[in-house]
C-alpha positions as a Markdown table, in Angstrom:
| # | Residue | x | y | z |
|---|---|---|---|---|
| 1 | Met | 63.4 | -195.9 | -110.4 |
| 2 | Leu | 62.1 | -196.0 | -106.8 |
| 3 | Leu | 60.9 | -192.4 | -106.7 |
| 4 | Arg | 58.8 | -192.9 | -109.8 |
| 5 | Arg | 57.0 | -195.9 | -108.2 |
| 6 | Leu | 54.6 | -194.4 | -105.7 |
| 7 | Gly | 54.4 | -198.0 | -104.4 |
| 8 | Ile | 54.7 | -201.6 | -105.6 |
| 9 | Ala | 51.2 | -201.3 | -107.0 |
| 10 | Ala | 52.5 | -198.8 | -109.5 |
| 11 | Leu | 54.6 | -201.6 | -111.1 |
| 12 | Ser | 51.4 | -203.0 | -112.5 |
| 13 | Ala | 50.6 | -199.7 | -114.2 |
| 14 | Met | 53.7 | -200.0 | -116.5 |
| 15 | Val | 52.1 | -201.9 | -119.3 |
| 16 | Val | 52.1 | -202.0 | -123.1 |
| 17 | Ala | 49.8 | -200.2 | -125.6 |
| 18 | Thr | 49.9 | -198.9 | -129.1 |
| 19 | Gly | 49.3 | -195.5 | -130.7 |
| 20 | Ser | 50.6 | -193.3 | -133.5 |
| 21 | Ala | 48.9 | -189.9 | -133.4 |
| 22 | Ser | 51.1 | -186.9 | -132.6 |
| 23 | Ser | 50.8 | -183.2 | -132.3 |
| 24 | Ser | 53.1 | -180.4 | -131.3 |
| 25 | Val | 53.3 | -176.6 | -130.9 |
| 26 | Ala | 56.3 | -174.4 | -130.6 |
| 27 | Val | 56.8 | -170.7 | -129.7 |
| 28 | Ala | 60.3 | -169.7 | -130.6 |
| 29 | Ser | 62.3 | -166.9 | -132.2 |
| 30 | Pro | 62.9 | -167.4 | -135.9 |
| 31 | Asp | 66.7 | -167.5 | -135.5 |
| 32 | Arg | 66.6 | -170.6 | -133.4 |
| 33 | Ala | 66.0 | -173.5 | -135.8 |
| 34 | Gly | 66.5 | -176.5 | -133.6 |
| 35 | Asp | 63.5 | -178.8 | -133.2 |
| 36 | Tyr | 64.4 | -180.9 | -130.2 |
| 37 | Ala | 65.2 | -183.9 | -132.4 |
| 38 | Glu | 66.6 | -185.9 | -129.6 |
| 39 | Val | 63.5 | -185.3 | -127.5 |
| 40 | Arg | 61.3 | -186.3 | -130.4 |
| 41 | Gln | 63.2 | -189.5 | -130.9 |
| 42 | Ala | 62.9 | -190.4 | -127.3 |
| 43 | Ile | 59.2 | -189.7 | -127.3 |
| 44 | Asp | 58.8 | -192.0 | -130.3 |
| 45 | Glu | 60.8 | -194.7 | -128.5 |
| 46 | Leu | 58.3 | -194.6 | -125.6 |
| 47 | Val | 55.3 | -195.0 | -127.8 |
| 48 | Ala | 57.0 | -197.7 | -129.9 |
| 49 | Gly | 58.0 | -199.5 | -126.7 |
| 50 | Gly | 54.5 | -199.6 | -125.3 |
| 51 | Ala | 53.3 | -196.2 | -123.9 |
| 52 | Ala | 49.7 | -195.3 | -124.8 |
| 53 | Gly | 50.6 | -191.7 | -124.9 |
| 54 | Val | 53.4 | -189.2 | -124.1 |
| 55 | Leu | 53.3 | -185.4 | -123.5 |
| 56 | Val | 56.4 | -183.3 | -123.2 |
| 57 | Arg | 56.7 | -179.6 | -122.5 |
| 58 | Val | 60.1 | -177.8 | -122.6 |
| 59 | Arg | 60.6 | -174.2 | -121.7 |
| 60 | Asp | 63.9 | -172.3 | -122.3 |
| 61 | Gly | 63.4 | -168.8 | -120.9 |
| 62 | Gln | 60.3 | -167.4 | -122.5 |
| 63 | Gln | 60.3 | -170.0 | -125.3 |
| 64 | Val | 58.0 | -173.0 | -125.0 |
| 65 | Trp | 58.0 | -176.2 | -127.1 |
| 66 | Thr | 55.2 | -178.8 | -126.5 |
| 67 | His | 54.8 | -182.2 | -128.2 |
| 68 | Ser | 52.7 | -185.2 | -127.8 |
| 69 | Ala | 52.6 | -188.7 | -129.3 |
| 70 | Gly | 50.4 | -191.7 | -129.1 |
| 71 | Val | 46.7 | -191.6 | -128.3 |
| 72 | Ala | 44.6 | -190.1 | -125.5 |
| 73 | Glu | 42.5 | -193.2 | -125.3 |
| 74 | Val | 43.3 | -196.7 | -126.6 |
| 75 | Gly | 40.8 | -197.6 | -129.4 |
| 76 | Arg | 40.4 | -194.0 | -130.5 |
| 77 | Ala | 42.5 | -191.8 | -132.8 |
| 78 | Asp | 42.4 | -188.6 | -130.7 |
| 79 | Pro | 46.0 | -187.5 | -129.8 |
| 80 | Val | 47.2 | -186.7 | -126.3 |
| 81 | Pro | 46.0 | -183.2 | -125.6 |
| 82 | Leu | 48.8 | -180.7 | -125.3 |
| 83 | Asp | 46.9 | -178.9 | -122.5 |
| 84 | Gly | 45.9 | -182.2 | -120.9 |
| 85 | Arg | 45.7 | -182.9 | -117.2 |
| 86 | Phe | 47.3 | -186.0 | -115.6 |
| 87 | Arg | 48.0 | -187.6 | -112.2 |
| 88 | Ile | 51.4 | -186.3 | -111.0 |
| 89 | Gly | 52.1 | -188.9 | -108.3 |
| 90 | Ser | 54.9 | -188.1 | -106.0 |
| 91 | Ile | 55.5 | -184.6 | -107.5 |
| 92 | Thr | 52.7 | -183.9 | -104.9 |
| 93 | Lys | 55.5 | -184.1 | -102.3 |
| 94 | Thr | 57.1 | -180.9 | -103.6 |
| 95 | Phe | 53.9 | -179.1 | -103.1 |
| 96 | Val | 53.5 | -180.5 | -99.6 |
| 97 | Ala | 57.1 | -179.7 | -98.6 |
| 98 | Thr | 56.6 | -176.2 | -99.8 |
| 99 | Val | 53.6 | -175.6 | -97.6 |
| 100 | Val | 55.4 | -177.1 | -94.6 |
| 101 | Leu | 58.3 | -174.7 | -95.2 |
| 102 | Gln | 55.9 | -171.8 | -95.4 |
| 103 | Leu | 54.6 | -172.8 | -92.0 |
| 104 | Val | 58.2 | -172.9 | -90.8 |
| 105 | Asp | 58.6 | -169.4 | -92.1 |
| 106 | Glu | 55.5 | -168.3 | -90.2 |
| 107 | Gly | 57.0 | -169.7 | -87.0 |
| 108 | Arg | 54.3 | -172.4 | -86.5 |
| 109 | Val | 56.8 | -175.3 | -86.6 |
| 110 | Gly | 60.5 | -175.8 | -86.8 |
| 111 | Leu | 62.4 | -178.2 | -89.0 |
| 112 | Gly | 64.1 | -179.7 | -85.9 |
| 113 | Asp | 60.8 | -180.2 | -84.0 |
| 114 | Ser | 59.7 | -183.7 | -83.1 |
| 115 | Val | 56.7 | -184.8 | -85.3 |
| 116 | Ala | 55.4 | -186.8 | -82.3 |
| 117 | Ala | 54.8 | -183.6 | -80.4 |
| 118 | Tyr | 52.3 | -182.5 | -83.0 |
| 119 | Leu | 50.8 | -186.0 | -83.9 |
| 120 | Pro | 50.9 | -187.8 | -80.5 |
| 121 | Gln | 48.2 | -190.3 | -81.6 |
| 122 | Phe | 50.7 | -192.5 | -83.5 |
| 123 | Gly | 53.3 | -193.0 | -80.9 |
| 124 | Leu | 56.1 | -192.0 | -83.3 |
| 125 | Asp | 59.7 | -192.2 | -82.3 |
| 126 | Pro | 60.2 | -188.8 | -80.7 |
| 127 | Arg | 63.6 | -188.5 | -82.5 |
| 128 | Ile | 61.8 | -188.2 | -85.8 |
| 129 | Thr | 61.9 | -184.5 | -86.8 |
| 130 | Val | 60.0 | -182.5 | -89.4 |
| 131 | Arg | 63.2 | -182.3 | -91.5 |
| 132 | Met | 63.5 | -186.1 | -91.5 |
| 133 | Ile | 60.0 | -186.7 | -92.8 |
| 134 | Leu | 60.5 | -184.2 | -95.6 |
| 135 | Gln | 63.9 | -185.7 | -96.5 |
| 136 | His | 63.1 | -189.4 | -96.1 |
| 137 | Thr | 65.6 | -189.9 | -93.3 |
| 138 | Ser | 63.0 | -191.0 | -90.6 |
| 139 | Gly | 63.5 | -194.7 | -91.2 |
| 140 | Leu | 59.7 | -195.3 | -91.3 |
| 141 | Phe | 58.5 | -198.2 | -93.4 |
| 142 | Asn | 56.9 | -197.3 | -96.7 |
| 143 | Tyr | 53.3 | -198.2 | -96.5 |
| 144 | Thr | 53.1 | -198.9 | -100.2 |
| 145 | Gly | 55.9 | -201.5 | -99.9 |
| 146 | Glu | 59.6 | -201.8 | -99.8 |
| 147 | Phe | 62.3 | -203.2 | -102.1 |
| 148 | Gly | 64.8 | -205.0 | -99.9 |
| 149 | Pro | 67.8 | -207.3 | -100.3 |
| 150 | Asp | 65.5 | -210.3 | -99.9 |
| 151 | Gly | 62.9 | -209.1 | -102.4 |
| 152 | Ile | 59.7 | -207.2 | -102.1 |
| 153 | Glu | 58.0 | -206.7 | -98.8 |
| 154 | Pro | 54.4 | -206.0 | -99.6 |
| 155 | Gly | 52.6 | -202.8 | -98.6 |
| 156 | Ile | 49.0 | -202.0 | -97.9 |
| 157 | Leu | 48.0 | -202.6 | -101.5 |
| 158 | Pro | 48.1 | -206.0 | -103.1 |
| 159 | Ile | 50.3 | -206.1 | -106.2 |
| 160 | Thr | 48.1 | -207.8 | -108.8 |
| 161 | Gly | 44.7 | -209.5 | -109.5 |
| 162 | Pro | 41.2 | -208.8 | -108.4 |
| 163 | Glu | 42.4 | -208.0 | -104.8 |
| 164 | Ala | 44.6 | -205.2 | -106.1 |
| 165 | Leu | 41.8 | -203.7 | -108.2 |
| 166 | Glu | 39.4 | -203.9 | -105.2 |
| 167 | Ala | 42.0 | -202.3 | -102.9 |
| 168 | Val | 42.7 | -199.3 | -105.2 |
| 169 | Asn | 38.9 | -198.8 | -105.7 |
| 170 | Arg | 38.2 | -198.3 | -102.0 |
| 171 | Ser | 38.9 | -195.2 | -99.8 |
| 172 | Phe | 41.8 | -195.1 | -97.4 |
| 173 | His | 42.2 | -192.7 | -94.4 |
| 174 | Pro | 45.6 | -191.3 | -93.7 |
| 175 | Asp | 45.5 | -192.8 | -90.2 |
| 176 | Glu | 45.1 | -196.2 | -91.7 |
| 177 | Leu | 48.1 | -195.7 | -94.0 |
| 178 | Val | 50.3 | -194.5 | -91.1 |
| 179 | Gly | 49.1 | -197.3 | -88.8 |
| 180 | Phe | 50.0 | -199.9 | -91.4 |
| 181 | Ala | 53.5 | -198.5 | -91.8 |
| 182 | Leu | 54.0 | -198.4 | -88.0 |
| 183 | Ser | 53.1 | -202.0 | -87.7 |
| 184 | Lys | 56.3 | -202.8 | -89.6 |
| 185 | Pro | 59.9 | -202.4 | -88.1 |
| 186 | Ala | 61.7 | -199.2 | -88.9 |
| 187 | Arg | 64.3 | -199.4 | -91.6 |
| 188 | Phe | 66.9 | -197.6 | -89.4 |
| 189 | Ala | 67.1 | -195.3 | -86.4 |
| 190 | Pro | 65.9 | -191.7 | -87.2 |
| 191 | Gly | 68.5 | -189.7 | -89.1 |
| 192 | Glu | 70.9 | -192.6 | -89.6 |
| 193 | Gly | 70.1 | -193.4 | -93.2 |
| 194 | Trp | 68.0 | -192.5 | -96.3 |
| 195 | Ser | 65.0 | -194.5 | -97.5 |
| 196 | Tyr | 62.2 | -193.2 | -99.7 |
| 197 | Ser | 58.9 | -193.7 | -97.8 |
| 198 | Asn | 55.5 | -192.4 | -98.7 |
| 199 | Thr | 54.6 | -192.6 | -95.1 |
| 200 | Asn | 56.7 | -189.5 | -94.4 |
| 201 | Tyr | 54.5 | -187.4 | -96.6 |
| 202 | Ile | 51.2 | -188.7 | -95.3 |
| 203 | Leu | 52.5 | -187.5 | -91.9 |
| 204 | Ala | 53.5 | -184.2 | -93.5 |
| 205 | Gly | 49.9 | -183.7 | -94.7 |
| 206 | Leu | 48.6 | -184.5 | -91.3 |
| 207 | Leu | 51.1 | -182.1 | -89.8 |
| 208 | Ile | 49.8 | -179.3 | -92.0 |
| 209 | Glu | 46.3 | -180.0 | -90.9 |
| 210 | Lys | 47.3 | -180.1 | -87.2 |
| 211 | Leu | 49.1 | -176.7 | -87.5 |
| 212 | Thr | 46.4 | -174.9 | -89.5 |
| 213 | Gly | 43.2 | -176.6 | -88.5 |
| 214 | Leu | 42.3 | -177.1 | -92.2 |
| 215 | Pro | 42.7 | -179.9 | -94.7 |
| 216 | Tyr | 46.1 | -180.0 | -96.3 |
| 217 | Ala | 44.3 | -179.6 | -99.7 |
| 218 | Val | 42.9 | -176.3 | -98.6 |
| 219 | Gln | 46.5 | -175.1 | -97.8 |
| 220 | Ile | 47.7 | -176.3 | -101.2 |
| 221 | Tyr | 45.0 | -174.3 | -102.9 |
| 222 | Thr | 45.3 | -171.1 | -100.8 |
| 223 | Arg | 49.1 | -171.0 | -100.7 |
| 224 | Ile | 50.1 | -172.3 | -104.1 |
| 225 | Ile | 47.3 | -173.0 | -106.6 |
| 226 | Val | 45.4 | -169.7 | -106.3 |
| 227 | Pro | 48.4 | -167.3 | -105.9 |
| 228 | Leu | 50.1 | -168.8 | -109.0 |
| 229 | Gly | 46.9 | -169.3 | -111.1 |
| 230 | Leu | 47.3 | -173.0 | -111.5 |
| 231 | Trp | 43.8 | -173.5 | -112.8 |
| 232 | Ser | 44.5 | -177.0 | -114.1 |
| 233 | Thr | 45.8 | -178.3 | -110.8 |
| 234 | Phe | 43.5 | -180.2 | -108.4 |
| 235 | Val | 43.7 | -182.1 | -105.1 |
| 236 | Pro | 41.0 | -184.7 | -105.9 |
| 237 | Gly | 40.4 | -186.5 | -102.5 |
| 238 | Thr | 37.6 | -189.0 | -103.2 |
| 239 | Ile | 36.7 | -187.5 | -106.6 |
| 240 | Arg | 37.5 | -190.1 | -109.3 |
| 241 | Lys | 37.4 | -188.1 | -112.5 |
| 242 | Ile | 40.2 | -186.0 | -114.0 |
| 243 | Pro | 38.5 | -182.8 | -115.0 |
| 244 | Gly | 39.1 | -181.2 | -118.4 |
| 245 | Pro | 41.1 | -182.7 | -121.3 |
| 246 | His | 43.2 | -185.7 | -120.4 |
| 247 | Ala | 44.8 | -188.9 | -121.6 |
| 248 | His | 43.7 | -192.3 | -120.2 |
| 249 | Gly | 46.1 | -194.5 | -118.3 |
| 250 | Tyr | 45.8 | -198.3 | -118.1 |
| 251 | Ala | 46.7 | -201.2 | -115.7 |
| 252 | Asp | 45.4 | -204.6 | -116.6 |
| 253 | Tyr | 44.9 | -205.9 | -113.0 |
| 254 | Leu | 42.5 | -208.6 | -114.2 |
| 255 | Gly | 44.7 | -209.8 | -117.0 |
| 256 | Thr | 42.0 | -209.7 | -119.7 |
| 257 | Gly | 43.8 | -207.6 | -122.2 |
| 258 | Asp | 40.6 | -205.5 | -122.6 |
| 259 | Pro | 41.4 | -201.8 | -122.6 |
| 260 | Lys | 38.0 | -200.9 | -121.1 |
| 261 | Ser | 38.5 | -203.2 | -118.0 |
| 262 | Ala | 42.1 | -202.0 | -117.7 |
| 263 | Asp | 41.3 | -198.3 | -117.8 |
| 264 | Val | 42.4 | -196.9 | -114.4 |
| 265 | Thr | 41.9 | -193.3 | -115.3 |
| 266 | Glu | 39.1 | -192.8 | -112.8 |
| 267 | Leu | 40.3 | -195.0 | -110.0 |
| 268 | Pro | 40.5 | -193.1 | -106.7 |
| 269 | Val | 43.9 | -192.4 | -105.3 |
| 270 | Thr | 43.0 | -191.9 | -101.6 |
| 271 | Trp | 45.8 | -194.4 | -100.9 |
| 272 | Ala | 48.2 | -191.8 | -102.2 |
| 273 | Gly | 47.0 | -188.8 | -100.3 |
| 274 | Ala | 49.6 | -186.1 | -99.5 |
| 275 | Ala | 52.2 | -188.5 | -100.9 |
| 276 | Gly | 50.9 | -188.4 | -104.4 |
| 277 | Glu | 47.3 | -187.6 | -105.3 |
| 278 | Ile | 47.5 | -184.3 | -107.1 |
| 279 | Ile | 46.3 | -183.8 | -110.7 |
| 280 | Ser | 48.0 | -181.1 | -112.8 |
| 281 | Ser | 49.1 | -180.1 | -116.3 |
| 282 | Ala | 52.5 | -179.5 | -117.9 |
| 283 | Ala | 52.1 | -175.8 | -118.0 |
| 284 | Asp | 51.0 | -175.6 | -114.3 |
| 285 | Leu | 53.9 | -177.8 | -113.2 |
| 286 | Asp | 56.3 | -175.5 | -115.1 |
| 287 | Ile | 54.9 | -172.4 | -113.4 |
| 288 | Phe | 55.0 | -174.0 | -110.0 |
| 289 | Leu | 58.7 | -175.2 | -110.2 |
| 290 | Thr | 59.8 | -171.9 | -111.7 |
| 291 | Ala | 58.1 | -169.9 | -109.0 |
| 292 | Leu | 59.7 | -172.1 | -106.3 |
| 293 | Leu | 63.2 | -171.9 | -107.7 |
| 294 | Glu | 62.9 | -168.1 | -108.2 |
| 295 | Asp | 62.1 | -167.5 | -104.4 |
| 296 | Arg | 58.5 | -166.6 | -105.1 |
| 297 | Leu | 57.0 | -169.2 | -102.8 |
| 298 | Leu | 59.7 | -169.3 | -100.1 |
| 299 | Pro | 62.2 | -166.8 | -98.7 |
| 300 | Pro | 65.8 | -167.5 | -99.8 |
| 301 | Pro | 66.9 | -169.0 | -96.4 |
| 302 | Leu | 64.1 | -171.6 | -96.5 |
| 303 | Leu | 64.6 | -172.4 | -100.1 |
| 304 | Ala | 68.2 | -173.0 | -99.2 |
| 305 | Glu | 67.0 | -175.5 | -96.6 |
| 306 | Met | 64.8 | -177.2 | -99.2 |
| 307 | Arg | 67.8 | -177.5 | -101.5 |
| 308 | Asp | 70.1 | -179.0 | -98.8 |
| 309 | Arg | 70.3 | -182.6 | -99.9 |
| 310 | Arg | 71.3 | -186.1 | -99.0 |
| 311 | Ser | 72.7 | -188.7 | -101.4 |
| 312 | Phe | 70.9 | -191.9 | -102.0 |
| 313 | Ala | 72.6 | -195.1 | -100.9 |
| 314 | Ser | 73.8 | -195.6 | -104.5 |
| 315 | Gly | 75.1 | -192.0 | -104.7 |
| 316 | Ser | 73.4 | -191.7 | -108.1 |
| 317 | Ala | 71.1 | -188.9 | -107.0 |
| 318 | Gln | 70.4 | -186.6 | -104.1 |
| 319 | Tyr | 67.2 | -185.6 | -102.2 |
| 320 | Gly | 66.5 | -182.3 | -100.5 |
| 321 | Leu | 63.2 | -181.5 | -98.7 |
| 322 | Gly | 60.8 | -182.6 | -101.4 |
| 323 | Leu | 63.3 | -182.0 | -104.2 |
| 324 | Leu | 65.1 | -184.6 | -106.3 |
| 325 | Tyr | 68.5 | -183.7 | -107.7 |
| 326 | Arg | 69.9 | -185.9 | -110.5 |
| 327 | Glu | 72.7 | -185.8 | -113.0 |
| 328 | Val | 70.9 | -186.2 | -116.3 |
| 329 | Ala | 74.0 | -185.6 | -118.5 |
| 330 | Pro | 77.7 | -185.2 | -117.8 |
| 331 | Gly | 78.2 | -182.1 | -115.7 |
| 332 | Cys | 74.4 | -181.3 | -115.8 |
| 333 | Thr | 72.1 | -181.7 | -112.8 |
| 334 | Ser | 68.3 | -181.3 | -112.8 |
| 335 | Val | 66.1 | -180.4 | -109.9 |
| 336 | Gly | 62.5 | -181.3 | -109.4 |
| 337 | His | 60.7 | -184.6 | -108.7 |
| 338 | Asp | 59.2 | -187.6 | -110.4 |
| 339 | Gly | 56.0 | -189.5 | -109.8 |
| 340 | Gly | 53.9 | -192.4 | -110.6 |
| 341 | Val | 50.5 | -193.9 | -109.9 |
| 342 | Pro | 48.8 | -196.7 | -111.8 |
| 343 | Gly | 48.5 | -195.6 | -115.4 |
| 344 | Tyr | 50.6 | -192.4 | -115.1 |
| 345 | Thr | 54.3 | -191.7 | -114.9 |
| 346 | Thr | 55.4 | -188.1 | -114.7 |
| 347 | Glu | 58.7 | -186.1 | -114.5 |
| 348 | Leu | 59.1 | -182.4 | -113.5 |
| 349 | Ala | 62.7 | -181.1 | -113.8 |
| 350 | Gly | 64.5 | -177.8 | -114.3 |
| 351 | Thr | 67.9 | -176.1 | -114.1 |
| 352 | Asp | 68.9 | -174.9 | -110.7 |
| 353 | Asp | 68.1 | -171.3 | -111.6 |
| 354 | Gly | 64.7 | -172.2 | -113.1 |
| 355 | Arg | 65.6 | -170.8 | -116.5 |
| 356 | Lys | 64.9 | -174.1 | -118.2 |
| 357 | Thr | 62.2 | -176.6 | -117.3 |
| 358 | Val | 60.8 | -179.9 | -118.8 |
| 359 | Val | 57.7 | -181.8 | -117.9 |
| 360 | Val | 57.1 | -185.4 | -119.1 |
| 361 | Ser | 53.8 | -187.3 | -118.8 |
| 362 | Val | 53.6 | -190.9 | -119.9 |
| 363 | Thr | 50.4 | -192.9 | -119.9 |
| 364 | Ser | 50.7 | -196.7 | -119.9 |
| 365 | Gly | 48.7 | -199.1 | -122.0 |
| 366 | Pro | 46.5 | -202.2 | -121.3 |
| 367 | Thr | 48.1 | -205.2 | -123.1 |
| 368 | Leu | 50.7 | -206.5 | -120.6 |
| 369 | Ser | 49.3 | -208.4 | -117.6 |
| 370 | Pro | 50.7 | -207.1 | -114.3 |
| 371 | Glu | 51.0 | -210.8 | -113.3 |
| 372 | Asp | 54.2 | -210.6 | -115.2 |
| 373 | Leu | 56.1 | -208.7 | -112.6 |
| 374 | Glu | 59.5 | -209.1 | -114.3 |
| 375 | Ala | 58.2 | -207.5 | -117.5 |
| 376 | Ala | 56.6 | -204.7 | -115.5 |
| 377 | Val | 59.9 | -203.9 | -113.8 |
| 378 | Glu | 61.8 | -204.0 | -117.1 |
| 379 | Trp | 59.2 | -201.6 | -118.6 |
| 380 | Asp | 59.5 | -199.3 | -115.7 |
| 381 | Ala | 63.3 | -199.2 | -115.9 |
| 382 | Ala | 63.1 | -198.5 | -119.7 |
| 383 | Val | 60.7 | -195.7 | -119.2 |
| 384 | Ser | 62.9 | -194.2 | -116.4 |
| 385 | Glu | 66.0 | -194.4 | -118.7 |
| 386 | Ile | 64.2 | -192.7 | -121.6 |
| 387 | Ile | 62.8 | -189.9 | -119.4 |
| 388 | Val | 66.2 | -189.1 | -118.1 |
| 389 | Glu | 67.4 | -188.9 | -121.7 |
| 390 | Ile | 64.5 | -186.5 | -122.5 |
| 391 | Val | 65.4 | -184.3 | -119.4 |
| 392 | Gly | 69.1 | -184.3 | -120.3 |
| 393 | Ala | 68.4 | -183.3 | -123.9 |
| 394 | Ala | 66.0 | -180.6 | -123.0 |
| 395 | Leu | 68.0 | -179.0 | -120.2 |
| 396 | Cys | 71.6 | -179.7 | -121.0 |
| 397 | Asp | 72.2 | -179.9 | -124.8 |
| 398 | Thr | 72.2 | -176.4 | -126.3 |
| 399 | Thr | 71.8 | -177.9 | -129.8 |
| 400 | Thr | 68.3 | -179.0 | -129.0 |
| 401 | Thr | 66.8 | -175.6 | -128.2 |
| 402 | Pro | 63.9 | -174.4 | -130.3 |
């Protein structure tokens, strides 16, 4: 789905691989004998369908079940590490929105304030408010590309081929990303529609820096990572490597079918910035979402603002201020966010009270050329559908508890 694609370039990351290794660990009371059979089946479907590796962590109260399948690196037998780090893509937005709301709580900015008043260098429509950029109601063009009624309108990154690989290998400055978006017509007048745009969160990151005088990454560390002890969570900037144990992700930009040339694990993601650059782990994401939903990062009135949500045009899901709400089973709605960058697709979801959470990380493989856009879109849709099944089974079906 659109939220999972950080941009059109992420379509080329949804490619096929093979793998069979698996591992799991469970911490559960002896009187609860379920083994998350539906979740296991869905994980196996992802690997059989082309994922290089899959990692799932489910928490129900104090009980945790973690399982992985596939391989950490194509061509090697090592399983996906249960404590592995991965690129979380647009789940970064939930971190950024939390920091902005903390600044609102401190009286440094208001949700109804004009963003142009703080970032005058861009010549933004003065009607665009802080709330609008956090909720994707600004109307600003998505710098990573748009899916419109007439097809794809390309973004700042080429979709496939050597040009795409060259683009994702270079560094981008946030001003360049915003400037590209503003060179395109707005989707609608501010506040008169809803359209997911990574441009909004590049602006949110710049707003944090303007208000605090420090890089937005420093605010993420000092306000969230350090207080919660998220020692597997990083804001990489220009650093290419994923520190610590991790699985590899692939996107065959060159169409060679060679896993080594398709390995995008260490490609920089400066083009994602505050819209999607963070690296984390399943355990850290669980801690973060739980703390957020339990009022430990925001006072109740501002968490209520964050939860106040708008429906998508299709009405199939709703979006708050950096929070995605979605019906994942009849009568059961999850809250969290999804994310994707080339090679990695991630889901963070929980029940509204934070009692149950589930984290899913899928790494794509190297054998489908991204030149085949139709196949990439089909794979992305299949991954999205199966992830929703995993979330529904983990959060909503009481027969699948550990």
